[in-house]
C-alpha positions in Angstrom: -0.1 0.1 0.2 1.5 3.8 -0.9 2.8 5.8 1.9 1.4 9.1 2.4 2.9 12.2 1.3 4.2 14.9 3.8 2.3 17.6 2.5 0.2 16.5 0.0 -3.8 15.3 0.5 -3.3 12.1 -1.9 -0.7 10.2 -2.6 -1.7 8.0 -5.6 -2.1 9.6 -9.0 -5.6 8.1 -9.7 -5.7 8.0 -13.7 -9.0 9.9 -14.3 -12.0 8.6 -15.9 -11.1 9.7 -19.6 -8.0 8.0 -20.1 -7.7 5.1 -22.5 -4.3 4.0 -21.2 -2.5 4.1 -17.3 0.4 3.8 -15.9 2.1 1.8 -13.2 5.4 2.3 -11.9 7.7 -0.8 -11.3 11.5 -0.5 -9.7 13.2 -2.3 -11.9 16.5 -2.4 -9.8 18.0 0.0 -12.8 17.5 3.9 -11.3 17.9 4.7 -7.7 15.9 7.3 -5.3 18.7 9.8 -6.7 17.1 9.4 -10.3 15.9 12.4 -11.8 12.0 12.3 -12.7 9.2 14.6 -14.3 8.0 15.3 -10.6 11.0 16.0 -9.2 14.1 13.7 -7.6 12.1 12.5 -5.2 8.8 10.7 -6.4 7.9 10.2 -2.6 8.2 14.3 -2.6 6.7 15.4 -5.4 7.0 19.3 -6.7 4.3 21.6 -7.3 4.9 23.0 -11.1 2.7 26.1 -11.3 2.3 26.0 -15.4 0.7 29.5 -17.7 -2.6 29.1 -19.3 -3.7 31.6 -21.9 -7.7 31.5 -21.4 -10.0 32.1 -24.0 -12.5 33.4 -21.2 -12.9 34.1 -17.7 -16.5 34.3 -16.1 -18.6 30.9 -16.0 -22.2 31.2 -15.7 -24.6 28.8 -14.0 -28.5 28.6 -13.1 -28.2 25.8 -10.5 -30.6 26.5 -8.0 -28.3 25.7 -4.9 -25.7 27.5 -5.2 -26.2 31.7 -4.2 -24.1 33.0 -7.3 -24.4 33.6 -10.9 -21.3 34.1 -12.0 -17.5 32.8 -10.9 -14.7 33.3 -11.4 -11.5 31.0 -11.2 -7.7 32.3 -11.4 -6.4 28.6 -11.0 -7.0 25.1 -12.0 -5.8 22.6 -9.3 -5.1 23.6 -5.9 -1.9 23.1 -3.7 -4.3 23.2 -0.7 -4.8 19.2 -1.5 -8.0 19.0 0.5 -8.4 14.8 0.3 -11.9 15.9 -0.1 -12.2 18.8 -2.9 -15.2 18.3 -5.2 -12.7 19.9 -8.2 -10.6 17.0 -8.1 -11.9 15.2 -11.1 -11.8 19.0 -13.6 -8.3 17.8 -13.8 -9.4 14.1 -15.3 -10.9 17.3 -18.0 -7.2 18.0 -19.2 -5.8 14.2 -19.2 -4.4 14.5 -15.6 -4.6 12.8 -12.3 -7.5 13.7 -10.1 -5.1 13.1 -7.2 -1.5 14.2 -6.9 -2.0 15.6 -10.4 -4.5 18.1 -9.3 -2.4 19.4 -6.5 1.1 19.4 -7.9 0.2 20.7 -11.6 -1.4 24.1 -11.1 -2.2 26.3 -13.7 -2.4 30.0 -13.8 -4.7 31.8 -15.9 -2.0 34.7 -16.6 -4.3 36.7 -18.7 -7.5 36.6 -16.5 -7.5 40.2 -15.2 -7.5 41.2 -18.9 -10.1 38.7 -20.0 -12.1 40.2 -17.0 -11.6 43.8 -18.3 -12.7 43.1 -21.4 -15.9 41.3 -20.4 -17.1 44.3 -18.1 -16.3 46.8 -21.5 -19.0 44.4 -23.6 -21.7 46.5 -25.0 -24.5 44.9 -23.1 -23.2 43.5 -20.1 -25.2 43.6 -17.1 -23.3 43.0 -13.9 -24.4 40.3 -11.5 -22.3 39.3 -8.5 -19.9 37.2 -9.0 -18.2 34.6 -6.9 -14.2 34.3 -7.0 -12.2 31.4 -6.3 -15.5 28.7 -6.4 -13.2 25.8 -8.3 -10.4 26.3 -6.7 -8.8 28.3 -3.7 -7.9 32.4 -5.5 -5.7 32.6 -2.3 -3.7 28.9 -3.1 -0.1 29.5 -2.5 1.0 30.1 -5.8 -0.8 33.8 -5.5 1.6 35.1 -3.2 4.0 35.2 -5.7 1.8 36.1 -9.0 -0.7 38.2 -7.6 -3.5 37.4 -10.4 -6.4 37.2 -7.4 -5.4 40.8 -6.4 -5.2 41.7 -9.8 -8.6 40.5 -10.5 -9.8 42.5 -7.0 -7.8 45.6 -8.7 -10.7 45.3 -11.6 -13.4 44.7 -9.8 -12.8 48.2 -8.0 -11.7 50.1 -10.8 -15.6 49.1 -12.6 -17.2 49.1 -8.8 -18.4 45.9 -9.4 -19.9 43.2 -6.4 -18.1 39.7 -5.5 -17.7 37.3 -2.9 -15.0 35.2 -2.4 -14.8 32.4 -0.4 -11.2 31.2 1.2 -8.9 29.0 3.5 -5.9 30.7 3.0 -5.6 34.1 5.2 -3.2 35.1 2.2 -5.9 37.1 1.4 -5.0 39.6 5.0 -2.2 41.1 1.8 -5.0 42.4 0.2 -6.9 44.5 2.9 -6.3 47.3 0.7 -8.5 46.6 -1.6 -11.2 45.0 0.0 -11.7 48.0 2.5 -13.2 50.6 -0.3 -15.1 48.1 -1.8 -16.9 47.0 1.8 -17.3 50.8 2.1 -20.0 50.6 -0.5 -21.5 47.4 0.0 -19.3 45.7 -2.8 -17.5 42.7 -1.4 -18.7 39.7 1.2 -15.7 37.7 1.6 -15.7 34.1 3.8 -13.7 31.8 5.1 -13.9 28.0 5.0 -13.2 26.4 8.1 -13.1 22.7 8.2 -11.9 22.2 11.4 -10.2 24.0 15.1 -8.2 20.8 15.4 -4.7 21.7 13.8 -3.6 18.1 13.3 -6.9 16.9 12.0 -7.0 20.0 9.3 -3.2 18.9 9.0 -3.9 15.6 7.5 -7.5 17.2 5.6 -5.8 20.2 3.7 -1.7 19.6 4.2 -1.4 23.3 2.5 -3.8 25.4 3.4 -3.6 27.8 6.4 -4.2 26.7 10.1 -7.5 27.0 11.7 -6.2 29.8 13.8 -5.1 31.4 11.0 -8.4 31.6 9.0 -9.7 32.9 12.4 -7.0 35.3 12.6 -7.5 36.7 9.2 -11.8 36.7 9.5 -11.0 39.0 12.4 -8.5 41.4 10.7 -10.8 42.0 7.9 -13.8 42.3 10.4 -12.0 45.3 11.7 -10.9 46.7 9.1 -15.3 46.9 7.9 -14.8 43.8 6.0 -18.0 41.2 5.8 -17.1 38.2 6.6 -18.6 35.0 7.1 -18.2 31.4 7.9 -18.9 28.5 6.0 -18.5 24.4 7.8 -17.3 22.7 4.5 -17.6 20.1 4.1 -19.2 18.2 7.1 -17.8 14.4 7.3 -19.9 12.3 9.9 -17.6 10.8 12.3 -14.9 12.6 11.5 -15.1 16.7 11.7 -19.1 16.8 12.8 -18.5 17.0 15.9 -17.4 20.3 15.8 -20.0 22.1 13.7 -21.2 24.0 16.6 -17.4 25.0 17.7 -16.5 26.0 14.6 -19.7 28.6 14.3 -19.0 30.2 17.4 -15.3 30.9 17.2 -16.3 32.3 13.6 -18.8 34.7 15.4 -16.3 35.8 18.5 -14.0 36.8 14.6 -16.7 38.6 13.5 -18.4 36.3 11.2 -21.7 38.0 9.9 -23.2 34.7 8.1 -22.4 31.0 8.2 -23.0 27.7 6.2 -22.0 24.3 6.0 -22.3 21.5 2.5 -22.5 18.5 3.7 -18.9 15.8 1.9 -19.4 15.5 -1.5 -17.7 12.6 -3.5 -17.9 13.3 -6.9 -16.7 11.1 -9.5 -13.1 10.2 -8.7 -13.7 11.9 -4.9 -15.1 9.1 -4.1 -11.9 6.1 -4.0 -9.6 9.2 -3.5 -11.1 10.1 -0.2 -11.8 6.4 0.7 -7.5 6.1 0.3 -7.1 8.6 2.3 -9.4 7.4 5.8 -7.6 3.8 4.9 -4.1 5.7 5.2 -5.2 8.4 8.3 -8.2 7.0 10.2 -8.6 3.3 9.1 -10.1 2.3 12.8 -13.4 4.5 11.7 -13.2 3.7 8.1 -16.0 1.7 7.3 -18.3 3.6 9.2 -17.8 6.9 8.0 -18.6 5.7 4.5 -21.4 3.6 5.6 -22.6 7.2 6.8 -22.3 8.9 4.1 -24.0 6.5 2.2 -26.8 6.5 4.9 -26.8 10.4 3.8 -26.3 9.7 0.0 -29.3 7.3 -0.6 -26.8 4.1 -0.1 -24.8 6.0 -2.8 -21.0 7.7 -2.1 -22.8 10.6 -4.2 -25.8 12.0 -5.4 -25.9 14.8 -7.8 -29.3 16.2 -7.5 -30.2 19.8 -6.9 -31.4 19.9 -3.8 -29.4 16.9 -2.2 -26.2 17.1 -3.2 -25.3 20.0 -0.2 -27.5 18.4 2.5 -27.7 14.8 1.8 -30.8 13.0 3.4 -32.1 10.9 6.0 -32.1 10.8 9.5 -28.0 12.0 10.0 -28.6 14.6 7.4 -31.6 15.9 9.3 -30.1 15.3 12.8 -26.7 18.0 10.9 -29.8 20.3 9.4 -31.2 20.7 12.8 -27.7 21.4 14.9 -27.0 24.0 12.7 -30.4 26.1 12.7 -30.4 25.9 16.3 -26.6 26.9 16.6 -27.0 29.5 14.3 -30.2 31.0 15.9 -28.4 31.1 19.2 -24.8 32.5 18.1 -27.4 35.5 17.2 -26.3 35.0 12.8 -30.4 35.3 12.5 -30.0 38.9 12.8 -26.4 39.8 11.6 -27.6 38.8 7.4 -25.6 41.1 5.3 -26.8 42.9 2.6 -27.0 42.0 -0.9 -24.4 43.3 -2.8 -24.6 46.7 -4.7 -25.0 46.2 -8.6 -26.1 49.7 -9.3 -22.4 51.2 -9.0 -21.0 49.3 -11.7 -19.4 51.6 -14.9 -17.3 50.1 -17.2 -13.3 50.0 -17.6 -12.1 53.0 -19.1 -10.4 52.1 -22.5 -7.5 54.0 -21.8 -6.8 53.0 -18.7 -5.1 49.3 -19.1 -3.5 49.1 -15.4 -7.1 50.0 -13.9 -7.5 53.3 -11.6 -8.1 52.8 -8.1 -10.8 55.4 -6.9 
């Protein structure tokens, strides 16, 4: 059985569902551990490779009834945070790459994303609707510290006074307080933090390269102090792994200034199911079977149900209990009276053609 890899959520290059051929490594005795490979000198410690991608479009639209946005922007494909449960992992299969280790070691940066967004906003007839930034993969993953794509996208939002929200599990968002603060003053931004657990040891195994839980809460408090509306998302809720922490996470976030809260049940589409099963066997073998039994009870006897209305919450007794616990905590902690106002779309103005770098007002 494969060994766990420090700093990685997956331990295998699971083939994607569209692959016609698969490769299996075999030690034939010719190459020692010092041999260079495509992923680095040591296959047991694969390096992260960030590659430039020239995107053809940047705004993705949807009409899903169970998400709170109709437009989204993702500056990166793949995510180095390496969350074992990430629902976006199967997207790497479209690139003929593994939803396992490739997803967290082969990152594609859409380096023309800010220019494409300005072009979209300048399009005749464009109607502003709030944009969700970094939904499929985290817009503040480690590569952002060097590349600054998310910051440049926010500069375009500021220039055009376009409303948006973002969700992250990286404290790097603090870097952009200088942009978020003037946007918040005009009700143009909301920032949500995904907090899966308050246990740093569990977090290090579930989401190995994301910010530690206390760092996310600290960033949340600093944004709140700067006047930026912040919220918390307890996601994913995993039975017998972190679901017992739901109330504690909501309370800690409320103390840090969160004005909104939500939760999402564990989602295991396509290749995520075998990858998460493998993670359970590697880190929680004593309860792996019980966890998956509860997951199937909440998913109609399957690993996952993709139907609208069920994919986020599940069904059955355990799912109903989780929903009831959330409602009670949400009310007790005062979230009910703190709902932020809808983002303002009336201030939007198209970008000036003579201002390619954007103007900060």
